[in-house]
Backbone bond lengths (Angstrom), bond angles and torsions (degrees), N, CA, C in turn:
res aa  C-N    CA-C-N  psi(-1)  N-CA   C-N-CA  omega(-1)  CA-C   N-CA-C  phi
1 M - - - 1.424 - - 1.585 109.81 -
2 A 1.307 117.21 128.41 1.428 122.02 -177.12 1.568 110.32 -70.44
3 V 1.364 112.27 138.85 1.482 115.53 -179.82 1.517 108.46 -94.97
4 I 1.313 116.10 126.79 1.441 117.18 -179.96 1.519 110.18 -92.37
5 V 1.392 111.46 122.33 1.441 118.76 -175.30 1.552 107.82 -92.35
6 P 1.353 119.00 126.30 1.431 122.50 -177.27 1.529 108.78 -66.72
7 K 1.326 115.15 140.49 1.521 123.19 179.13 1.501 108.05 -129.74
8 I 1.333 111.63 147.93 1.452 118.66 171.58 1.509 109.94 -133.11
9 K 1.302 111.36 134.00 1.513 119.99 -176.38 1.497 110.03 -128.54
10 V 1.315 118.23 123.70 1.451 125.84 179.30 1.505 107.56 -75.79
11 L 1.385 118.17 116.90 1.450 120.30 177.30 1.480 111.92 -99.65
12 E 1.347 120.99 -22.52 1.440 125.88 -178.77 1.512 107.67 -156.90
13 E 1.268 116.50 138.32 1.503 122.10 179.93 1.438 115.75 -150.60
14 S 1.360 117.24 123.35 1.422 122.44 173.66 1.517 105.89 -154.57
15 D 1.348 117.17 177.16 1.534 118.34 -178.76 1.534 110.31 -62.29
16 E 1.365 115.88 -32.51 1.447 119.89 -175.98 1.498 113.24 -89.50
17 K 1.339 120.52 -32.60 1.507 123.57 -174.40 1.483 113.30 -134.56
18 V 1.313 114.33 146.82 1.411 123.81 170.52 1.473 109.23 -138.40
19 S 1.365 117.16 133.46 1.448 124.53 171.96 1.513 113.15 -122.28
20 L 1.293 116.21 119.21 1.459 120.80 -176.73 1.520 112.34 -116.37
21 Q 1.311 117.41 136.67 1.474 123.05 169.64 1.555 109.21 -90.92
22 L 1.262 118.75 119.76 1.423 123.29 179.54 1.531 110.93 -107.99
23 E 1.272 118.94 119.12 1.462 124.18 179.41 1.531 111.73 -117.41
24 G 1.232 116.52 152.35 1.410 123.06 173.66 1.544 113.99 70.79
25 I 1.280 121.11 22.80 1.486 123.79 177.71 1.541 108.76 -127.71
26 D 1.324 114.84 153.36 1.452 118.22 176.26 1.520 111.34 -71.61
27 R 1.319 116.62 149.86 1.512 122.48 -177.40 1.569 108.58 -60.64
28 S 1.341 116.24 -33.42 1.455 118.98 -179.36 1.591 110.16 -58.37
29 Y 1.310 115.94 -38.34 1.386 121.95 -178.29 1.570 112.60 -69.62
30 A 1.355 110.57 -40.51 1.451 116.32 176.31 1.555 111.55 -64.29
31 N 1.395 115.85 -36.00 1.423 120.67 176.69 1.518 111.56 -70.54
32 A 1.333 116.50 -31.48 1.443 119.83 177.87 1.528 109.43 -66.37
33 I 1.357 118.52 -42.47 1.439 118.80 176.23 1.471 113.27 -63.52
34 R 1.314 120.58 -35.62 1.457 124.06 175.15 1.557 107.55 -63.23
35 R 1.218 119.55 -49.28 1.496 123.98 -174.04 1.564 107.54 -63.09
36 F 1.403 115.27 -40.70 1.490 115.16 -177.23 1.457 109.85 -74.17
37 C 1.277 123.38 -29.60 1.507 129.77 173.53 1.564 105.46 -59.15
38 I 1.274 120.47 -48.46 1.428 123.79 -177.47 1.533 114.24 -71.57
39 S 1.346 113.97 -49.83 1.544 117.36 -166.64 1.490 116.86 -107.67
40 E 1.370 119.91 -14.61 1.426 120.47 -173.99 1.527 113.92 -110.50
41 V 1.378 120.46 -18.33 1.448 122.72 -178.42 1.558 106.39 -83.03
42 P 1.284 118.15 118.52 1.504 119.40 -176.90 1.560 110.43 -69.24
43 A 1.339 114.81 151.45 1.461 119.53 172.86 1.495 107.64 -143.91
44 M 1.238 118.88 163.19 1.450 124.70 -174.68 1.612 108.85 -92.34
45 A 1.299 114.27 137.64 1.422 118.22 175.23 1.605 109.71 -160.93
46 I 1.287 112.15 151.40 1.486 119.18 -178.98 1.514 109.40 -66.87
47 D 1.304 114.51 125.80 1.494 120.46 -177.59 1.477 117.77 -118.71
48 D 1.339 117.45 -37.57 1.517 124.45 175.70 1.454 110.87 -117.90
49 I 1.347 113.81 139.74 1.509 118.35 -175.82 1.507 106.71 -139.90
50 V 1.355 115.91 136.05 1.474 123.42 177.28 1.468 99.94 -114.24
51 I 1.416 118.19 114.89 1.407 127.42 174.91 1.560 111.25 -82.00
52 L 1.254 119.03 112.98 1.502 120.89 -179.20 1.576 108.05 -93.03
53 E 1.305 115.21 -34.66 1.418 120.57 -179.63 1.519 112.70 -159.53
54 N 1.368 116.71 131.53 1.481 118.10 176.93 1.474 107.18 -153.07
55 S 1.347 112.72 105.87 1.499 119.17 174.39 1.496 111.69 -110.56
56 S 1.318 114.85 17.93 1.473 120.12 176.62 1.534 110.45 -75.21
57 V 1.340 117.63 178.46 1.409 118.63 -178.00 1.630 110.03 -86.62
58 L 1.292 117.14 -5.17 1.467 119.92 176.01 1.470 113.60 -87.69
59 Y 1.360 116.45 132.40 1.448 120.29 172.78 1.543 109.53 -59.49
60 D 1.314 115.53 157.55 1.528 119.22 177.15 1.461 113.04 -56.83
61 E 1.303 116.29 -41.04 1.509 117.42 179.89 1.468 115.56 -65.62
62 I 1.306 116.88 -37.36 1.492 118.13 175.69 1.498 111.00 -70.03
63 L 1.302 119.35 -39.77 1.446 123.38 177.54 1.564 110.70 -61.77
64 A 1.341 117.88 -39.36 1.410 124.63 176.69 1.551 110.61 -63.69
65 H 1.290 115.25 -46.37 1.517 121.35 179.01 1.487 113.13 -59.38
66 R 1.363 115.24 -44.26 1.451 120.59 176.46 1.528 111.42 -57.77
67 L 1.323 116.13 -48.91 1.465 118.33 -177.10 1.474 111.85 -65.18
68 G 1.345 117.51 -35.49 1.472 120.20 176.39 1.491 113.91 -59.55
69 M 1.325 115.55 -31.50 1.551 118.60 -170.87 1.490 110.25 -90.06
70 I 1.403 115.56 -2.83 1.517 114.11 176.04 1.556 111.03 -76.17
71 P 1.304 116.48 118.58 1.526 118.11 176.59 1.480 113.21 -58.69
72 L 1.318 116.10 135.19 1.472 122.19 177.48 1.525 112.59 -114.70
73 K 1.308 115.67 145.52 1.449 116.23 173.39 1.481 111.04 -60.76
74 T 1.333 117.84 147.67 1.421 118.86 -169.00 1.549 108.63 -131.22
75 D 1.316 114.17 138.65 1.511 117.72 175.39 1.520 109.05 -126.63
76 L 1.325 115.08 99.52 1.480 119.69 -177.76 1.509 114.63 -74.21
77 E 1.372 120.35 -7.93 1.387 122.45 -179.94 1.588 110.23 -87.51
78 R 1.350 114.97 -22.91 1.508 116.77 -173.89 1.472 112.65 -107.62
79 Y 1.405 116.47 -15.97 1.387 119.07 176.70 1.480 116.44 -122.59
80 V 1.302 119.22 154.52 1.427 123.72 -176.15 1.556 108.03 -126.02
81 L 1.348 114.07 160.90 1.421 121.18 179.46 1.512 108.64 -68.95
82 P 1.321 122.10 136.35 1.435 124.65 -179.08 1.596 115.33 -45.91
83 E 1.302 114.78 -37.16 1.487 115.59 -179.59 1.539 114.73 -77.86
84 K 1.412 112.34 -5.86 1.450 116.89 177.90 1.458 110.13 -109.40
85 C 1.340 119.59 0.97 1.457 121.25 -178.32 1.576 110.31 -87.67
86 D 1.305 114.46 142.69 1.470 120.54 -175.57 1.501 112.41 -87.64
87 C 1.375 118.66 7.77 1.479 120.08 -174.47 1.573 110.22 -73.91
88 G 1.321 115.78 -28.65 1.477 120.50 -179.98 1.438 112.86 63.90
89 N 1.333 120.46 14.92 1.485 123.10 177.46 1.474 112.22 -98.56
90 P 1.241 122.98 125.01 1.553 126.95 -179.76 1.552 109.60 -60.82
91 L 1.286 117.15 -23.82 1.451 118.49 179.53 1.539 110.50 -92.57
92 G 1.363 119.63 -3.11 1.436 123.29 176.91 1.512 113.96 82.05
93 C 1.294 116.44 -178.88 1.456 124.85 179.46 1.462 110.55 -143.80
94 Q 1.319 117.04 -173.51 1.496 120.69 -179.21 1.469 114.43 -66.93
95 K 1.293 119.61 -12.08 1.529 123.36 179.55 1.521 108.37 -91.57
96 C 1.296 117.21 -18.39 1.505 116.72 -173.80 1.502 116.11 -130.01
97 R 1.317 116.76 -1.33 1.518 116.59 176.17 1.570 108.87 -154.01
98 V 1.353 113.23 158.66 1.472 119.42 -177.13 1.573 106.08 -129.83
99 L 1.346 117.09 132.37 1.395 121.37 173.72 1.577 112.59 -84.54
100 I 1.328 114.25 131.30 1.389 121.53 179.68 1.549 108.62 -125.14
101 V 1.297 118.91 132.33 1.409 121.70 -174.62 1.511 113.40 -115.17
102 L 1.288 120.55 139.17 1.451 123.73 174.35 1.528 107.45 -127.14
103 D 1.446 115.60 124.30 1.478 118.82 -179.07 1.557 98.65 -142.71
104 A 1.317 114.39 97.83 1.553 119.62 -178.55 1.491 108.03 -134.26
105 A 1.330 114.00 143.91 1.444 122.57 -177.18 1.530 109.50 -144.33
106 A 1.312 118.83 144.78 1.464 121.70 174.47 1.522 104.59 -106.54
107 H 1.277 116.20 126.35 1.510 118.75 -174.44 1.530 112.93 -97.54
108 D 1.362 113.05 -77.76 1.533 115.61 -175.43 1.506 111.22 -93.03
109 K 1.324 116.44 -17.55 1.553 117.70 -179.97 1.434 109.33 -146.40
110 P 1.381 119.76 166.27 1.426 124.85 178.28 1.573 110.71 -61.82
111 R 1.321 113.73 153.20 1.421 117.26 174.64 1.603 107.58 -148.13
112 T 1.264 117.56 151.86 1.442 127.25 170.94 1.476 113.87 -91.05
113 V 1.248 121.40 119.48 1.440 123.63 178.05 1.471 108.52 -81.98
114 L 1.353 120.48 127.13 1.404 126.01 -172.77 1.553 110.93 -114.44
115 S 1.300 114.72 161.84 1.556 119.32 175.55 1.504 109.02 -54.97
116 G 1.291 120.54 -31.38 1.447 123.69 179.32 1.519 113.45 -62.21
117 D 1.349 116.50 -19.36 1.385 116.86 177.96 1.529 118.22 -85.18
118 L 1.395 114.00 -1.09 1.459 123.98 172.26 1.487 108.14 -75.07
119 V 1.368 116.93 130.70 1.433 120.95 179.50 1.575 105.65 -116.03
120 S 1.381 112.03 120.17 1.451 121.54 179.87 1.461 109.69 -94.67
121 E 1.376 117.29 147.47 1.506 124.30 171.44 1.547 107.94 -71.94
122 D 1.345 119.64 -23.63 1.474 123.46 173.66 1.567 107.47 -116.13
123 R 1.299 109.27 113.71 1.530 116.52 -178.59 1.515 112.87 -55.25
124 E 1.379 115.00 -28.55 1.469 119.51 -174.78 1.541 109.32 -77.24
125 I 1.308 117.83 -26.15 1.467 120.23 179.00 1.513 109.42 -97.16
126 R 1.254 117.00 94.55 1.564 123.92 -173.98 1.509 106.73 -144.89
127 P 1.332 113.97 166.15 1.460 118.94 174.72 1.503 111.05 -56.85
128 V 1.314 114.66 147.12 1.473 120.94 179.10 1.572 114.02 -66.22
129 S 1.406 109.01 -23.96 1.465 113.61 177.27 1.615 106.99 -142.86
130 P 1.315 116.87 139.83 1.457 118.53 -179.37 1.532 114.23 -80.48
131 N 1.408 118.59 -1.17 1.455 123.96 -171.50 1.468 112.27 -108.72
132 I 1.329 119.51 19.72 1.503 118.60 175.46 1.475 111.68 -82.34
133 P 1.384 119.07 118.48 1.502 118.75 -179.26 1.463 111.42 -65.41
134 I 1.377 116.33 140.35 1.480 121.78 175.76 1.559 109.17 -110.41
135 V 1.264 114.12 -54.97 1.483 115.44 -179.94 1.536 110.41 -158.69
136 K 1.329 118.82 149.33 1.430 122.10 178.55 1.503 108.60 -97.49
137 L 1.318 119.84 131.45 1.462 124.08 -176.09 1.505 106.75 -110.53
138 A 1.325 115.66 130.95 1.495 118.67 166.98 1.467 112.65 -80.14
139 A 1.318 119.96 165.66 1.429 124.21 -178.08 1.590 109.54 -55.72
140 G 1.339 113.26 126.20 1.424 118.27 176.80 1.605 111.99 95.65
141 Q 1.367 116.59 -11.24 1.443 119.09 177.64 1.574 110.10 -88.79
142 S 1.386 113.04 156.57 1.451 116.70 -177.29 1.545 108.43 -152.35
143 V 1.345 113.62 160.43 1.492 122.25 174.77 1.452 111.28 -139.49
144 K 1.329 112.23 128.03 1.451 115.28 -178.99 1.593 108.14 -140.05
145 L 1.345 116.17 123.75 1.407 117.92 -175.15 1.559 110.17 -154.49
146 E 1.326 112.30 167.24 1.536 120.61 176.36 1.550 102.72 -119.13
147 A 1.324 116.57 131.23 1.497 117.83 -178.62 1.588 102.70 -124.21
148 Y 1.320 111.69 149.30 1.511 117.58 176.13 1.500 106.80 -123.77
149 A 1.388 112.42 122.62 1.415 118.19 175.23 1.553 113.44 -98.60
150 R 1.289 118.47 146.89 1.451 121.05 176.78 1.483 111.80 -146.90
151 L 1.312 118.64 166.61 1.467 122.88 174.13 1.515 111.34 -72.68
152 G 1.256 114.74 144.84 1.440 122.48 175.01 1.514 114.31 -158.88
153 R 1.267 119.51 179.56 1.477 123.13 -177.49 1.543 107.45 -125.13
154 A 1.339 113.74 150.55 1.396 121.33 -178.21 1.514 114.23 -65.14
155 K 1.307 115.33 -17.92 1.513 115.59 173.30 1.492 112.21 -72.43
156 E 1.308 119.17 -12.47 1.417 121.85 168.00 1.495 113.69 -87.54
157 H 1.293 116.19 -43.33 1.506 123.30 -177.81 1.530 110.76 -160.77
158 A 1.371 116.38 145.53 1.459 117.47 -176.68 1.533 111.04 -65.71
159 K 1.316 119.06 -17.32 1.499 117.05 -177.27 1.523 111.51 -67.17
160 W 1.350 116.99 -17.22 1.403 119.61 -179.18 1.589 112.46 -96.07
161 Q 1.295 116.45 10.65 1.499 120.38 -179.13 1.543 106.33 -78.95
162 P 1.356 120.92 119.72 1.418 125.24 -171.73 1.524 111.56 -84.00
163 A 1.446 117.11 -14.84 1.480 113.10 -172.56 1.470 104.40 -162.14
164 T 1.438 116.68 166.84 1.447 123.32 165.71 1.536 105.39 -106.49
165 I 1.346 116.53 137.66 1.415 122.43 -171.35 1.511 109.17 -134.53
166 S 1.387 120.44 140.53 1.394 123.24 171.82 1.506 109.43 -135.00
167 V 1.360 114.57 155.84 1.506 121.47 177.30 1.504 104.58 -124.11
168 L 1.351 116.21 119.72 1.415 122.05 178.49 1.523 110.99 -115.20
169 V 1.405 113.24 140.15 1.454 118.62 176.19 1.450 108.72 -71.85
170 D 1.329 119.13 124.87 1.554 122.50 -177.55 1.483 107.17 -89.59
171 G 1.317 118.10 -53.27 1.488 119.04 -179.03 1.496 116.15 79.52
172 K 1.328 114.47 -1.32 1.498 119.84 -179.26 1.524 108.85 -132.58
173 P 1.298 121.44 90.52 1.467 127.28 -2.51 1.500 111.78 -78.36
174 E 1.354 116.93 -179.91 1.464 124.82 -178.78 1.525 108.26 -61.90
175 G 1.335 117.58 139.68 1.440 120.54 179.79 1.518 111.66 84.56
176 S 1.241 116.52 14.39 1.587 121.34 -176.48 1.516 104.28 -105.63
177 Y 1.400 111.83 142.32 1.501 119.61 177.69 1.558 110.80 -134.11
178 I 1.256 113.40 148.74 1.485 121.41 177.77 1.533 109.87 -105.68
179 L 1.381 114.29 115.22 1.457 120.08 178.03 1.452 107.80 -100.22
180 K 1.385 114.20 118.30 1.560 120.65 179.02 1.474 110.31 -113.16
181 V 1.374 115.36 122.96 1.451 124.02 179.84 1.480 109.49 -118.74
182 E 1.344 115.34 127.07 1.487 118.94 174.74 1.503 107.28 -123.97
183 S 1.342 116.72 112.40 1.423 121.61 -178.76 1.559 116.31 -71.02
184 S 1.315 116.11 149.67 1.435 118.03 179.76 1.517 111.82 -77.07
185 G 1.409 113.41 -5.99 1.422 120.71 -176.84 1.542 112.91 105.85
186 S 1.281 115.89 -6.65 1.473 119.63 -177.51 1.566 112.60 -69.74
187 M 1.335 114.26 -31.25 1.449 121.90 178.46 1.542 109.89 -159.07
188 P 1.333 122.07 158.01 1.436 121.09 176.94 1.462 114.82 -55.35
189 A 1.337 115.62 143.99 1.413 119.14 -176.73 1.535 114.32 -62.84
190 K 1.348 117.93 -31.01 1.430 124.12 176.56 1.533 108.47 -63.52
191 E 1.345 119.86 -42.83 1.455 121.52 -179.28 1.501 112.45 -62.80
192 I 1.380 115.98 -36.49 1.454 119.53 177.89 1.501 112.89 -61.74
193 V 1.407 113.76 -43.79 1.454 115.79 178.82 1.549 112.93 -68.14
194 T 1.289 116.17 -39.66 1.517 122.54 -179.98 1.582 108.39 -61.69
195 R 1.299 117.78 -45.59 1.414 119.80 -175.53 1.576 109.78 -74.05
196 A 1.306 118.42 -30.20 1.433 120.50 176.28 1.507 110.41 -65.12
197 I 1.340 114.21 -44.55 1.530 116.11 178.95 1.514 110.86 -63.96
198 E 1.329 118.20 -40.64 1.414 124.41 179.48 1.573 110.43 -56.14
199 K 1.355 111.15 -47.01 1.449 117.27 -178.59 1.519 110.09 -69.94
200 L 1.267 120.47 -32.31 1.445 122.91 174.33 1.480 113.62 -60.97
201 E 1.384 112.00 -44.16 1.434 120.38 179.38 1.527 111.06 -64.03
202 E 1.295 116.67 -36.92 1.477 119.84 -179.65 1.507 108.12 -67.04
203 K 1.332 120.79 -37.87 1.499 124.39 176.66 1.492 111.26 -61.65
204 F 1.345 115.39 -43.92 1.487 118.94 179.60 1.504 108.66 -64.01
205 Q 1.329 117.71 -44.35 1.447 121.27 179.39 1.527 115.07 -60.70
206 D 1.430 112.45 -41.22 1.479 116.96 177.19 1.611 107.95 -62.55
207 L 1.325 114.28 -42.98 1.476 115.28 -178.58 1.570 111.38 -66.59
208 H 1.297 116.50 -39.06 1.475 117.89 173.03 1.470 113.89 -59.45
209 N 1.367 116.10 -44.37 1.458 117.02 177.19 1.471 114.52 -63.62
210 E 1.278 116.85 -36.60 1.476 120.76 -176.27 1.631 109.35 -73.12
211 V 1.293 115.72 -39.22 1.502 120.92 173.74 1.548 110.38 -61.92
212 A 1.350 116.38 -46.86 1.415 121.01 179.89 1.573 111.40 -63.70
213 S 1.229 118.25 -37.15 1.452 123.80 176.76 1.482 107.30 -64.04
214 K 1.347 124.30 -48.69 1.416 129.37 179.19 1.545 111.60 -56.23
215 V 1.331 112.14 -41.73 1.538 115.52 179.22 1.428 113.06 -67.55
216 E 1.367 117.26 -41.09 1.484 121.78 176.48 1.503 110.02 -61.84
217 D 1.317 118.65 -44.51 1.448 122.82 178.73 1.551 110.91 -57.71
218 G 1.319 113.39 -41.07 1.434 119.79 179.47 1.530 113.36 -64.48
219 K 1.342 115.75 -36.22 1.456 120.98 179.73 1.484 110.64 -70.61
220 S 1.318 117.29 -34.01 1.434 119.05 -174.33 1.506 113.88 -80.23
221 E 1.317 118.02 -14.23 1.487 120.63 177.11 1.436 115.11 -74.11
């Protein structure tokens, strides 16, 4: 019986998008890569907010929701998930959270507060675009707050989803699939795929170790 060797061919690649042709693998594995890209690769997002002043038309909760959904640039080499940080501080530290400040006011005329008005203590952790609308202020209104961004996964909340991904049946040759990844801008699309595969391999290794441990326990009884 012939052994089918898995193959991967890059069809398109840029910082924002990656298209891969996957051959010689089961569709369930292709879908596993897609799911891990969506839900297991961490991304940075605003999670905690301290409202100091808000005279805009938006309730504090709506303002917080809007801020949380703004995609942020993410550096997975410099920051860790809060549950993996050794600081032990519920408020986090410089290894697991970033302070972002918003202090905006409309004086003589209305103005639209944009994501570019957010000031981060880490210049590398910033909105992917400076032109995302947050709130429109009438003359005399203002918003002042402190926001804390941290790494998280989309299985906790959609704001931590780093990309949109699809798996299409190619059919040329048979058993071939097209994996399309479009990054939110938080990190390069290629990095999202690479880290998803690494995480999938870790899960397989954990499963292998657990099964091996059960077998050894059974032998010792």
